[in-house]
matplotlib code that plots the C-alpha trace (Angstrom):
import matplotlib.pyplot as plt

x = [-34.8, -37.7, -37.7, -34.0, -34.5, -37.4, -35.3, -32.4, -34.8, -36.3, -32.9, -31.7, -34.8, -34.4, -30.7, -31.3, -33.0, -35.4, -35.3, -33.8, -36.1, -35.3, -38.1, -40.2, -43.3, -41.6, -40.6, -44.1, -45.6, -43.2, -43.9, -47.6, -47.5, -45.3, -47.4, -50.9, -53.6, -55.1, -54.4, -54.0, -52.3, -49.9, -46.3, -44.7, -44.1, -40.6, -40.9, -42.2, -39.2, -36.8, -38.3, -37.6, -34.0, -33.4, -33.5, -30.3, -28.5, -29.1, -28.1, -28.3, -31.3, -33.3, -32.4, -33.5, -36.7, -37.5, -36.7, -39.0, -41.8, -41.6, -41.8, -44.9, -46.5, -45.9, -47.4, -50.4, -51.0, -50.9, -53.3, -57.1, -58.3, -54.9, -54.2, -52.1, -51.6, -50.0, -47.9, -46.6, -45.8, -43.8, -41.9, -41.2, -40.0, -37.8, -36.2, -35.4, -34.0, -31.7, -30.4, -30.2, -30.1, -27.0, -25.0, -26.4, -30.0, -29.2, -27.6, -30.6, -33.0, -31.1, -31.1, -34.9, -36.0, -34.0, -35.3, -34.2, -32.4, -33.9, -37.5, -37.8, -39.9, -39.7, -41.6, -41.1, -42.9, -45.8, -46.3, -49.8, -50.8, -54.6, -56.6, -59.3, -60.4, -57.3, -57.2, -55.6, -52.9, -51.8, -51.8, -49.8, -47.2, -47.0, -46.1, -43.6, -41.9, -41.6, -39.9, -37.6, -36.6, -35.8, -33.4, -31.9, -31.1, -29.1, -26.9, -23.3, -22.4, -20.1, -19.9, -18.6, -15.2, -12.5, -10.1, -12.7, -13.6, -10.0, -9.6, -12.6, -12.0, -13.7, -16.5, -17.4, -17.4, -19.8, -22.0, -22.3, -23.1, -25.9, -27.3, -27.5, -28.9, -31.7, -32.6, -32.7, -34.9, -37.3, -37.7, -38.3, -41.4, -42.9, -46.6, -47.8, -47.9, -51.2, -52.8, -52.6, -56.0, -57.5, -56.1, -52.9, -51.6, -48.4, -47.5, -47.2, -45.2, -42.7, -42.4, -41.9, -39.1, -37.3, -37.6, -36.1, -33.2, -32.6, -32.6, -30.1, -27.8, -28.1, -27.4, -24.2, -22.9, -23.7, -21.8, -18.7, -18.7, -19.2, -16.2, -14.0, -15.0, -13.9, -10.5, -10.0, -11.6, -8.3, -8.1, -11.4, -11.7, -14.3, -16.8, -16.4, -16.7, -19.9, -21.5, -20.5, -22.1, -25.4, -25.4, -24.6, -27.4, -29.8, -28.4, -28.9, -32.5, -33.4, -32.8, -34.5, -38.2, -38.8, -42.3, -43.7, -45.3, -42.1, -39.3, -36.9, -38.1, -35.0, -31.3, -29.5, -28.6, -24.9, -24.8, -26.6, -24.2, -21.2, -22.6, -23.2, -19.6, -18.2, -20.6, -19.3, -15.7, -16.6, -18.2, -14.8, -13.1, -15.6, -14.7, -11.0, -11.2, -13.4, -10.8, -8.0, -9.8, -10.6, -6.9, -6.0, -8.6, -7.2, -3.7, -4.7, -6.6, -3.6, -1.3, -3.6, -4.0, -0.2, 0.1, -2.6, -1.6, -2.5, -2.3, -2.6, -3.7, -1.3, -1.8, 1.1, 3.9, 5.3, 4.1, 6.2, 5.1, 3.4, 4.9, 3.2, 3.5, 3.2, 1.9, 4.6, 8.1, 9.4, 10.0, 12.4, 11.6, 8.9, 8.3, 6.8, 3.2, 2.3, 0.3]
y = [-29.8, -28.5, -31.5, -31.1, -27.4, -28.5, -31.1, -28.7, -26.1, -28.7, -29.9, -26.4, -25.6, -28.8, -28.2, -24.7, -26.0, -23.9, -20.2, -18.2, -15.7, -12.0, -9.8, -7.7, -9.7, -12.9, -11.5, -10.2, -13.5, -15.5, -13.2, -13.4, -17.2, -17.5, -15.1, -16.0, -15.3, -18.8, -20.8, -17.9, -19.9, -21.9, -20.7, -20.5, -23.9, -25.2, -25.1, -21.5, -20.6, -22.3, -20.2, -17.0, -18.1, -18.7, -14.9, -14.6, -16.9, -14.6, -11.1, -8.1, -6.9, -10.1, -9.7, -6.1, -7.0, -9.5, -6.9, -4.4, -7.0, -7.7, -3.9, -3.5, -6.6, -5.3, -1.9, -3.5, -5.8, -2.8, -0.7, -0.6, -3.0, -4.8, -8.5, -9.8, -13.3, -11.8, -9.3, -12.0, -14.4, -11.6, -10.9, -14.6, -15.1, -12.1, -13.4, -16.7, -15.1, -12.9, -16.0, -18.4, -16.2, -15.4, -12.3, -10.4, -11.0, -10.0, -6.8, -5.8, -6.6, -4.5, -1.5, -1.9, -2.5, 0.1, 3.6, 5.7, 8.9, 11.1, 10.0, 8.6, 5.7, 2.6, -0.5, -2.1, 0.8, -1.4, -0.4, 0.8, -2.2, -2.2, -5.0, -5.0, -8.5, -10.0, -11.6, -9.6, -12.2, -12.1, -8.3, -8.2, -10.6, -8.5, -5.4, -7.3, -9.1, -6.0, -4.1, -7.1, -7.4, -3.7, -4.2, -7.3, -5.4, -2.9, -5.5, -5.6, -8.4, -10.0, -12.8, -13.6, -14.6, -13.5, -12.3, -10.0, -8.5, -7.8, -5.7, -3.5, 0.0, 0.7, 2.9, 0.3, -2.5, -0.6, 0.3, -3.4, -4.4, -1.8, -3.2, -6.8, -5.6, -3.8, -7.1, -9.1, -6.4, -6.4, -10.2, -9.9, -7.7, -10.2, -10.8, -14.1, -17.0, -18.4, -21.1, -24.6, -25.6, -28.0, -25.8, -24.2, -21.2, -22.7, -19.4, -17.6, -20.5, -20.1, -16.5, -17.6, -19.9, -17.2, -14.8, -17.4, -17.9, -14.1, -14.1, -16.9, -15.2, -11.9, -13.4, -15.2, -11.9, -9.9, -12.4, -12.3, -8.4, -8.1, -10.4, -8.4, -5.1, -6.5, -7.1, -3.5, -1.3, 0.4, 1.7, 3.5, 7.2, 9.0, 9.3, 5.6, 4.5, 6.5, 5.0, 1.5, 1.9, 3.0, 0.1, -2.5, -1.1, -1.9, -5.4, -5.9, -4.7, -7.5, -10.1, -8.4, -8.9, -11.8, -12.3, -15.6, -16.7, -16.6, -19.0, -17.0, -13.5, -12.4, -13.0, -15.8, -15.0, -15.7, -13.1, -10.6, -11.2, -10.8, -7.5, -6.3, -7.0, -5.2, -2.3, -1.9, -1.9, 0.6, 2.9, 2.9, 3.9, 6.7, 8.0, 7.8, 9.5, 12.3, 13.0, 13.0, 15.5, 17.8, 17.9, 18.7, 21.5, 23.0, 22.8, 24.5, 27.2, 27.9, 28.2, 30.5, 32.8, 33.1, 34.1, 36.7, 40.1, 43.3, 46.4, 49.6, 52.9, 54.3, 57.9, 59.7, 57.6, 60.1, 58.3, 55.3, 51.8, 50.9, 48.3, 45.0, 42.9, 39.1, 37.3, 34.7, 35.2, 33.5, 37.0, 39.1, 42.4, 44.0, 44.2, 46.9, 46.5, 46.4, 49.3]
z = [-80.4, -78.4, -76.1, -75.4, -74.3, -72.0, -70.4, -69.9, -68.4, -66.0, -64.9, -64.2, -62.1, -60.1, -59.4, -58.1, -54.9, -52.8, -53.4, -50.6, -49.0, -49.4, -50.6, -48.4, -49.5, -48.4, -45.1, -44.3, -45.3, -43.1, -40.1, -40.6, -40.7, -37.6, -35.6, -36.7, -34.1, -34.2, -32.2, -29.7, -27.0, -29.1, -29.7, -33.1, -34.6, -35.3, -39.1, -39.1, -36.8, -39.2, -42.0, -40.0, -39.3, -43.0, -43.5, -41.6, -44.1, -47.0, -47.8, -45.5, -47.4, -46.6, -42.9, -43.0, -44.7, -41.9, -39.2, -40.9, -41.1, -37.4, -36.6, -38.8, -37.2, -33.7, -34.5, -36.2, -33.2, -30.8, -32.8, -32.2, -29.6, -29.6, -30.3, -27.4, -29.0, -32.1, -30.1, -27.7, -30.5, -32.1, -28.9, -28.3, -31.9, -31.7, -28.5, -30.2, -33.3, -31.2, -29.4, -32.4, -35.5, -37.6, -36.8, -39.8, -38.6, -35.1, -36.3, -38.4, -35.5, -33.1, -35.6, -36.1, -32.5, -30.6, -30.2, -33.1, -31.8, -34.5, -34.8, -31.3, -32.5, -30.4, -31.5, -28.1, -26.2, -25.3, -21.7, -22.5, -24.7, -24.9, -23.3, -26.0, -26.8, -25.2, -21.8, -18.9, -18.5, -22.1, -22.3, -19.1, -20.5, -23.7, -21.7, -19.5, -22.4, -24.4, -21.6, -20.9, -24.5, -24.6, -21.7, -23.2, -26.4, -24.3, -22.8, -23.8, -26.3, -23.7, -21.3, -17.8, -19.1, -16.7, -19.4, -20.9, -17.5, -16.5, -19.7, -19.0, -17.5, -14.2, -15.5, -18.2, -15.8, -13.5, -16.4, -17.4, -13.9, -13.8, -17.2, -15.9, -12.6, -14.6, -16.4, -13.2, -11.6, -14.6, -14.3, -10.6, -11.5, -13.9, -13.7, -12.2, -14.6, -15.8, -13.6, -14.9, -16.2, -18.7, -21.6, -20.4, -22.2, -23.7, -25.3, -22.0, -20.5, -23.3, -22.3, -18.7, -19.7, -21.7, -18.8, -16.5, -18.9, -19.0, -15.2, -14.9, -17.4, -15.7, -12.3, -13.6, -15.1, -12.0, -9.8, -12.2, -12.3, -8.5, -8.0, -10.4, -8.8, -5.4, -6.8, -8.0, -5.4, -4.5, -8.1, -8.1, -8.2, -6.0, -8.8, -9.8, -6.2, -5.6, -8.8, -7.8, -4.4, -6.0, -8.4, -5.7, -3.6, -6.4, -6.6, -2.8, -3.1, -5.4, -2.8, 0.2, -0.5, -2.9, -4.1, -2.6, -5.8, -7.8, -6.9, -9.1, -8.3, -6.4, -6.9, -5.2, -1.6, -2.3, -5.0, -2.8, 0.1, -2.2, -3.4, 0.1, 1.1, -1.9, -1.3, 2.3, 1.1, -1.6, 0.9, 2.7, -0.6, -1.0, 2.5, 1.9, -1.5, 0.0, 2.7, 0.1, -2.1, 0.8, 1.6, -1.9, -1.9, 1.3, -0.1, -3.4, -1.6, 0.6, -2.4, -4.2, -1.2, -0.9, -4.6, -4.3, -5.8, -4.1, -6.3, -4.4, -5.9, -8.5, -7.2, -5.6, -7.1, -9.5, -12.5, -11.9, -11.7, -8.4, -6.2, -6.1, -2.9, -2.8, 0.2, -0.1, 1.3, -1.8, -3.3, -1.3, -3.0, -5.0, -8.7, -10.8, -11.8, -15.5, -16.8]

ax = plt.figure().add_subplot(projection="3d")
ax.plot(x, y, z, "-o")
ax.set_aspect("equal")
plt.show()
């Protein structure tokens, strides 16, 4: 009887398969293994990344536990003298999880990484990441990657699909154009990559590749939105046209002075030229809308002056209501003023 129970218990344990991750302890352990300091120049291995992605295939609690573990790991790496290898591994892993992870995992990462409106805490605020024992190149790429990831998180969950863009209102389309232009401008200001030596820093080169992917995606979305704005310039109000001109100027500036050491520092010249053409047409719309509004203001001011009411003194009218005169000839006589 006892042997039968043992066999049943063993068969049930074997049939369950590997346990799905979910607890906070499991999440912290998985993050610690994927972002270990040694080796400091090696990116996260594939099997460790698969273990992180598994948290998105469970419950919302398991995904939230992984997001909280990454936030704690980032804060710990930025404390004291700072550990750039751990921080950069966290940022690279987060970028991969946001691109490949399940929706539930991406949703929890967004909630954990964006600045909280009440507390103001921002785990990606690493602009003053300490050098400490880390190399200057690694610390520089931590600061850059954190800022770039923060901008990527603010991008709309959209694509360059024509049907999607046509359905957007003018202010929303301009706002999305500004968001993608900010990402492209941030990539343009990336620090120089590490020089190729006997032991190249593979971790930084992974960050370089991810930044290049973000730049290509931003450039594609900028080109699609510039083209769509060119089709609807005549529908812009004065405020929308002014905002569009400002955003397009920022797009043009990204192709004017490319850094010589970066082949992808600036936007493609074709995208910049298209933005310049649309900006010149948008400036014409601003001029026309300004003239139209001035005409309306003059017309309204003339109408209000003709309806101005002049109330003379009530003295000497025998207690009756004083006459009120209207500047317009619309009223032939006078009417009595209200007391």
